[in-house]
N, C-alpha and C positions, 0 to 999 in steps of 0.2 A: 204645639208643634207647627200648626199652619202659619202662625204669626211669623216665626223665624224663617220658615220656607218662603213666605211671601216677601219678607225683607230681602232674602237672598235673590229671589227672582227679580225684584226691582233693580237690584245692583247689577244683575247680569243683562237685563233686557233694556237697552237704551235705544231700541228701535220699535216701530209700531208692529204689534203682534199680528200675524196673519197665518192662521193654522188651517189652510185649505178650507176657507169659509163655506164652501158649498157642501162640505161633509160635516155633519154634526160631530162634536167631540166624542160622544159616546161610541159612535160608529168607528171613528178613527182608533180609539183605544181598543175596541174589540179586535180590529184588524192587527194592530200593533201587538196585542197579546198573542194572537195566533201566529204572527211572524216569529215572536220570541219562543213560543212553544215549539214550532217546527224546527227552528235553528238549534234549540236545546236538545231536542230528540235526535237530531242528526249529529250532534256533537260538534257543531260549528261554533266554537267558543267566541270568536270575534263577532260573528253575526248575532249570536245570542246576547253578548254584551251590548251590542248596538241597540237592539230592540228592547231589552230589559231596561237599559238606561233611559231610552226614550219614553217608555211607559212611566218610569219613576219620575222623570222630569215633568211631563205633562200633568200627571195627577198631583204632583207637589204644588204646582203654581195655580191650579184651578180649584177654587174653594167650593165649587158647586157639585163636582163629581163625587160620587160615593166610592169610586174606585181608588185603589192605592196600593201601598207596599204589601199589605197582607195577601193580595191576590197573587203575588209572585212567589210566595213561599214554596208552593209545590214545585215550581220550576227551579228554584234555588236548590231544592233537595235532590233534583236530578243531576246537578252539576257536581261531579266528583272533585273538581278543582276548587270548589267554594267551601273548603274546610277552613275553620277559623285559625289561620296561621299568623295573624297580626293582632296586636293588642294595644290598648291605651288605658291610662290610669282611670280608675273609677272614683278617685278622690276629687276630680274636678267638679265644678258646679253643675247641677243637673241641666241647666239651660245650655251650658257649653257642650255637654255630652250630646244633647239633642241636636245642636248645631253641627257637631262633628259627624254624627251619624246620618243626618238628613239634610243639612244645609247645602251640601254639594249638589243635591238633586236638581237645583235650579239651572245648573249649567246645561242640562240635557233637555230643558223645556223651551228651548229657543224657537222662534218662528220657523216655519217650514223652509223659507228661503235661506236659512242659516245652516242647512244640512246638506251634505253630499252623501247620498245613500250608497253610491258606488265605492267611494273611498272610506265610508263609515266615519265621516268627520263631522264635527259640529263647530260652528263659530261660537266659542264659549264666552268671549268677551270682545268688545269693540269700543272705539272712541274716535272722534274726529273733531277738529276745529275748522277754521276757514281755510287752512293751508295744508294740513296733513291728516292722514287717517292711519289707524292701526286696527288690525283684527288678529285675534289669537284663535287658532284652530286646534282641536284635539280629538282623539278617539277615546271612547270610554273603555275602562278596564275594571271589572267588578272584583272586589276583595271582601272577604268575610273577616270582620274585626271583632275581637272579644273586648268587652268593657269590664275591667277587673273589679267587679263588685261582688257582693256575697248575697245571693248567688250571682254568678257571672251572667252577663247579657251579651248576646251576639247580634251583629248588624251587618248586612251586606251593603257596602258603600260603593257607589259608582265613582271611581277615581278617573284621572285623565292620563293618557300616554301620548307620545309622539306629538307634543305641542310644537307649533310653529308660529312665529310672528310674521304676519303679512303687513306691509306698510308702504306708504308712498305719499305723493303730493296730490293736492286737490286744486281745482280751479272752478269756482262757482259751483261747488258741490260735486263735481265730476272728477274721477281719478284720471290724472293726466300723466302720471309717472308711478311705476312700481319699483320699490327698492328690492334688493336681493332678500329672499326669504331668510329668516333667522331661526333655526331650530333651538328649542330649549335644551340645555344640557343638564339633566338631573340624574345622570348615572342610571342606576337600577331602581331608583325611586319613582313614585308616581306623583301627579299633582292632585291635591285634594280640593283646593279652592283657588279661584283667581278673582281678584278685585278688578273693577273697571280701571283700565290704564289711564294715566294722567299725562299731560304735557305741560312742562314748566321750564322756563329758560333759566338754567342754573348759573351759567357763566356770563350772562348779560350780552351775548353776541347776537341777539335777535332771532336765534334759531332754538326752538324748544328741545329739551331732552325728553325722552320717553321714559316714564316711570311705571314699572310693572311690579305689582305686589302679589304674592301667591304663597300658598302653603304646600310644602313638599313633604310627602309622607312615605314612610318605609315600615318594615315589619314591627318595630317596637317603639315608634315615636314619630315626631314630625318637627319641622322647623318652619318659621315664617321668613320669607325672603323678600327683599326689595332690590330689584335690579334697575339700574339707570343706564339707558342707552343713548349714545350720541350719534347724530347723523354725520356720516363721513362721506366727503366728496359728492354730496347730493345724490348718493346712489345706494348706500347700505347703512345698517345700524351696527355700531360696535359697542361693546360693553365698557362703560366708563367706570362704574363702581357697583359692587354688590354688597349688601349688608345681610347678615344671617342672624336670625334670632334662634340660636340653637337651644336644644333641650326644651322644646315646647315654649319657645319665647315669641317675641314679636319683632317686626321691623316695619316702620311706617314713616311716611313723610309728615313733617310738621311745617307750619308756616315759617317763612323767612329763611329758606335754604337750610332747614334743619331736618335731621333724621333722628328718630328715637329707636334704639335697639334694646331689646330685653332678652336676657338669657337666664334659663332656669339654673338654680344651684341649691346647695344645702351645706350646713355645717356638720351634718350627721354622716355616719358611715353607711350610706345607702346608695343604691343605684338611682338613675335619673327618674324612674317612676316615682320615687319617694322625695324628689326635690320639693322643698316647701317654700322657697323664696325665688324672687326674680330680681336680677340685677339690671337696672335701667340706666342706659347711657344716652346722652345727647351729643350728637355730632353736628358740627356746623361747617358749611362750605365757605372757606376763606382763602384768598390768594391762590386759587387754583387747586385746592385740595380740602378734604374733610379733616377736621380737627375735633377730637373729643373735648367737650367743654364742661361736662358734669357727669356724675355717677352717683347712684343711690340704690339701696336695697329696700324692697317692699315684700310683704307676704305674697306668695305665688299668685299671680293675677288670675289664673284659671280656677282657683279654689273659691272664688266668690263671684258675685254678679258684676264686679268691676271689669271682668273680661270684656264686656260689651263695649265699653268706652275705648278700649284699646283696639278693638276689631272694627267697629263701625262708627 
């Protein structure tokens, strides 16, 4: 488990970690646990989510501490709202289920300077080149998910809500202009995971597009999304194109202005939890638009360890 969590942490943390270096981590974790316990006892759900997620994040990315998820089970039990109301298939490869249940913890283990305690926000991802920067902020929301195995397994997962894209221009590493903030529109869903944003010049005009890849989760499933934003009037981001890997599929950028989209499906008369295949499509940007250039069906990518090459 630590291996996947460590990989997730590396993907999330592209800045130098600084966790209040004058305070030993064990002391920080003890205080964070107390904060979570106090908020949980008071019934302050948002504050409880904040501190529980923080504890899960820091213990996930630090391989030396003996603290971890099991410490929080007594607090989870005090939360009436944390009943297992969401579920995911237990047929997926064990390593994927481990990632789904624990891989998101790295978002909440960011350095202290990436947290706003008053707003209960975290910078869950960021990226910059020599001209532009992008940061994605979110607040945690804990949900209890059932893994449909026999017997069933439950896991409290720290998801993200109220995501906002902050971006702008840089000059010699300093922010000289901030674009209009761009909220994520995911309806009533939550964000499970966010990859590090990328910047690629899709149309060759010398100005990069911002590529944001994330997993959107809801009560009985999830989709992988790839959103491409264009800079408009040197002042704001506008959505140029969004690809959705529905039914536990994928959506990822490939080299050469190409995108791969995978959608779960089946030839059997079953619901999406029983989908046993993935339809993979390649889309290529030509003459100002994306055109589908190929399509093929493969065994469901989450049912084997092949899932890792599609995710990372």
